[in-house]
N, C-alpha and C positions, 0 to 999 in steps of 0.2 A: 504493499500500499504506499510505502515511502521509500526513499533512499537513505533513510537514517540508519538502517542496518544492512549488512551485506546480503545479496540475494542467496537464497538456498537452492542449490541445484536439484534437490529431490522434490521441490514443490512443482505442482502443475495446476492447470485450470480446475481440476477436480477438488482442489483444496479450498477454492473460493467459498463454496457453499458452507462447509463445516466451520470456516473461520468467521462467518457472519456475526455470531454473537459477540466476537471480540472487537467489532468495529468501534463501539463506543470507547472502551479503554485505549484502543489504538489512537483514536482521535484526541483523547486527553494527553497522551504522550506527545503527539504532534503539536498540540496546543502549547504544552510546556516548552518544547524544543524551539518553537518560533517566538514565544512571548518573552522568555527570560533574556535572550540577546537583545530583543527590542527594548525591554525595560532598562537594561544596562546602558544601551545606546542613548536612551532618552535621559537618563541621569547624567551622562557625560555631556550631552548637548546643553542641558539646562544649567550645568555648572559653567560652561563656556559662554553661554548667551542667556543669562537669566531674564533679560528684558524681552525675550522673544519666545514665550512659552508655546504659542500657537504654531509658529514655524517649527519649533522642536518637535511638537506632537505630530505635525504633518510629515516630517522627515522620518520619525520613528515608525509611523504608520506605513510609510512606503517600505521601510525595511521589513516590517511584519509581512506585508503582501509579497515582497521579493523572496523572503524565506519560505513562505507558504507555497509559492510557485515552484521554487527550486526543489523543495523537499518532496513534492509530489510529481515532479517532472511536468507540471502543468496538465496532467492527464485529464482532470475533471474540468478544467477550463476548456480544453479541447472538446469535451462532450457538450458543454454549454454552447460553444460556437457552432458545432455541427447541428445541434438540435435547433438553434436559432435559425440557421439557413434553411433547414428542411421545413420547419413549422411556418416560417415567414413566407416561404414560397407558395404556400397553399396547395402544394402537390398532394396527389392521392396515390394509393397503391404502390407499385414498385418504383414509380418516379420519386416518391417521397424517400424511399430507402436508398435510392441512387444518390440523391443530394446529401442524405445523412452521412453516407460512406465516403463522399468526395472529400479528399484531403485539402482541397483549395478553400480558402476563406472568402465567403461572399458578403454582400452588403448587409444582409440581415444578421449573419453571424457576428460581423464586426460591430454592429449596433448593440447586440446582446452583450458582447464582451465589454464595450465601453460603458454601458449602463451598469452591469454587474461590478466591474472592476472599480469604476468611479464611485458607485454607491458604497462598496465595501471599504474603499480607502477612506472615504469621509466618515463612515461610522466607526472605523478603527481609530481614526484621528480623534473623534469625539470621546471615545472611551479612554484613550490615553490622556487627553486633556483633563478629563474628569477623575483620573486615577482609578478607573474601574478596570483593573487588569484581569479580574477573575473572568469577565466575559470573553476576553481574548483567549484565555486558556480553554474555556468551555466551547467556543464556537466550532472548532474542528470536530469535536465529539458530537455536537448537535447535528452538524452536516452529515456525518457518517451514520447517525441514527436515521436520517432521512432515507437512506438506502433501504434500511429494514422496513420502514413504513411504506415506502413507494413500492417495494417488491411484494408487499402484502396486499396492495391495492389493485395490481394489474398482473396478468400472466406474462411470461417472457415470450418473445416472438420465436426465437431459436433456442431451444433448451440446451443445445450443445455449444452455444457460443459462450464467451466469457461472461457476458451479461446474464445469459440463461443459467449458467453454472452458479453464478452468485445468487440469483433468485431462488435456486433450488434449496438454499439454506434458510430461506425466510419462511415464516409461518405466522398465522394470526396470534398464536400464543406468544411468540417472541416479540411481535410488534406491540402487543398489549403490555408485556413486561417493560419494554423500552419506553412506551408511552407513560407508564406509571413512574418509572425512574425519572423521566424528564419532568413530570409534574412535581414530584417530590423535590427535585433539585431546584426548580423554579421557586417553589414555596419556601424552601430552605433559605435561598438567597434573599427572598423577600423578607423573611423573618429576621435575617441578619442585617437588614437595612440597605441592601445593594440595589433594590428597586422597589417601586410602589406595588401594592398588591393587585391593583387593577391591570397591571401589565402581564400578570400570569395568564389570565384567560385570552388576552389579546395576542400574546405570543403563541399560545397553543392553538387557538382557533384560526389564526392567520396562517400558521404552518399547515394545518389540515386543509385549508382552502387551497393553498398553493400546490400541495402534493396531489390533492384531488384533481386539480386541473391538468397537472402533468400526466397523472394516471388516465384521465379521460382521453387525452390526446393519444396516449400509447394504445389504449383499447381500440380507438377509432382507426389506428394504423396497423393493427394486427399484433400488438404486444410490446413489451419493454425490451430495450437493448442496453448495452453498457453506456451509450451516450445519454440515454434518459437518466440513468443512475448518476452519472457524472454531473449532469445539469442539476439534478435534485440536490446533490451535495452543495454546489455553489450557491444556488438560490436559497437553499435552506440556511446556510451560513449567513448569507446576506440578510435574510428576514430576521434571524435570531439577533444579529448585531443591531439591526435597525429598530427592532421592537423593544430593545432594552436600553436605548439611549435616554 
């Protein structure tokens, strides 16, 4: 899932499904790996330029984004762009899947990238400026939980593809457990004063609506692929960061 550890030669696509329950903890590890350097960088910047806290936060947010892209090889951003091109084209049937698999970046994919990347950079900047580092640690875990929820909402298009093998590990029971854990985490953070209580249902219901729309698109086109899952991660992270500002 990341380049933070060396690849294991004995792993194959068949391991994707059984590893699905570990997506949340893996996301937390990723969140720590990209947030700690960002925090240290922000401290260094604020010491050198104490009169420019907003600029320091903006630069630290850019570093957070850069580390997130590097550590995941940009794989999920690629899925977001591919799905943006395919869905924006309005194509149906096999034409939709041909556009989705095209490695070239089109106008709709570029717009989706700009909107998602710009929105995430701004929300990360806001959290840094407010000293809310816990949300930056939790965001990658939330995004990877979206894979489990999305896989439970729509069937895979090709069971033997990487996306299909990932979905094979999903179940409604696992999705419910992750939903319960997410709600408890949001309530716990609200209890600790990190956010207002009214944001808990806003975050949860908004995420459900976004994933339901992605799942509806997948069902109308024949099922979920890895690009749908990648897009779900990035849009999920963005919504999580935006709804907690």
